[in-house]
C-alpha angles and dihedrals in degrees: 000000000000128000112266121229089247093054091046090050091051093048092046096050093071128076093226095180090061091056124082114236125219087245088066101253133085114299095235091117095055097084090054089052091051089050093050092050095045095045096045113120094194135018087255090061088063095051109135094016117104135143092213111121090011102074119044115167090196088067097046112135095014 
C-alpha cells in the first residue's frame, strides 16, 4: 500500500522536530514510522516500527 496524497499532506503539515516525542526526543522520526507501517505489505515489513511509547495523547500539547 502506498502513502496517499492526503496522508502525505497531513504528515507534512506538522513541524515534527519541534514536537516532543513520547520516547523523550524530538518527534522528527514519527512520520517515517507512520510511512513504514502504512506502506508495509506484510506484518514482517513493519518489524521494528511501532508507535508505542512514541505517541501519547495524554501528553499532547505539553
